[in-house]
C-alpha positions, 0 to 999 in steps of 0.5 A: 500500500502506498502512503501520502505525506502532506507537508504544510507551510507556515502555521496559520492562525496558530493552529496545532498539528491535529487541526491542520491535518484535519483541514488538509484532509477535509480539503482533499476529500472535497477535491476528490468528491468533486472528481467523483473519487474517494481517498484510496488509502486509509487515513492512517496511511496519511502522514502529516509532519507538523513543524509549526513550533520550530517557527514560533519564536522570531516570526511573531510581531508587528509587520514593521518589526519583521521586515528589517533590522539594521543589525541583520543586513543579509536578512534585509537583502533577502527580503528586499530581493524577493519583494523587488522580484514580486514588484517587477512581475507587477510592473512596479519600478524603482521610480514608482517606489520612490514616488510612493515613499516620498523624499529622503527615504533610505532603501530598504528601510521600513518606510520603503517597504511599506511604500512597496506594500501599498503599491503591491496591494493595488495589483491583482496579486492577493495577500502581498502584505502577509508574505513578509511573514512567509519570506521571513520563515523561508529565510530562517529555514535556509539560514538557521541550522537549528530551525532547519534541522528541527523541521527536516527531522519531522519531515524525514521521519514521516517518509518510510524508506522503501514504501511508495510515497506521494509527497505534497508540499505547500508553500514553505513545505515545498522548499523543505521537501525539495531540499530533502528529496534532492539531498537525502531522498535517494540515499534514504531509500525513498520512492516517490511516484509523485512529487506535488507542489502547490503555492510554491515559491521555488521559482522566485530567484532569490530563493532558487539561488539559495538552494544551490544547483537545482535538479529534479529529485532522483527519487521522484518519478514525476513532479506536478506543480499547481499555482493560482495566478493571484498567489503572491507566494507562487510568483512563477510557474516552475517552468524552463524559465524559472526552474529549468530541470530535466525531466521538466516539471508539469505545471498547472497555472489555472487553479482558482483558490477560494481563499482570500489570499489566493494561497491557502491550502484548501483552494489547492486541494479542492481543485479536482485535477490536483486531487485526481493527480494524488489519487492516480499516484496513490493507486499506481 
């Protein structure tokens, strides 16, 4: 029997692991039902590694406290690079930000970032203000060995070596699963008939560059990626331009999530095609 591993992003609304698992499964059941299907494995074979506690400290607080600290220049540079890429995608240039911020504003201080957020909030992308929290978590995962080890150990323990396992990564969870599948999956004896990413930021240049040479995980047979065009986190599809790997990743770019920020997991798992892909991989 195959297994299913669901890997979440940052923990919303301080939900615990059991509540998040129930939310994911409810969404998946809805997506399957819309396609006339049911979950083909017992829920006991669905693993949901929860790592929200590893990100609790340091990510809370007002937006102005999260965005930039003068004592953490690399962190500020990372945030700036990601947000500028989002801005460029929306047609916002440096002159637009300067005009919105007003004279005498240093880059990238809090006033500069707030000006950028105001401009982004006028675009068609959803939830741009909230992605500061997400980007900060990605930066902590990629640069803080203690946080990374705590998260990786939870996800690593959820995958059973030698058992065919479908892996789904959402948001930060796609960064976590990608690193583990590429760097450890084959050595650990993982067999992944389908690697499915939703709301993934892997195509964002500042994030992709910090992952080292990119590759298709050798332990994964197929990779399917789904995005909502309104999702500010999933800025780019994982295509030949933004994530060139062989074999190429199959992209679905017409998901329309029902969540206000265009990024919530419910909107992705209730998509019938996304649910069908999971069902097909679980049934072989």
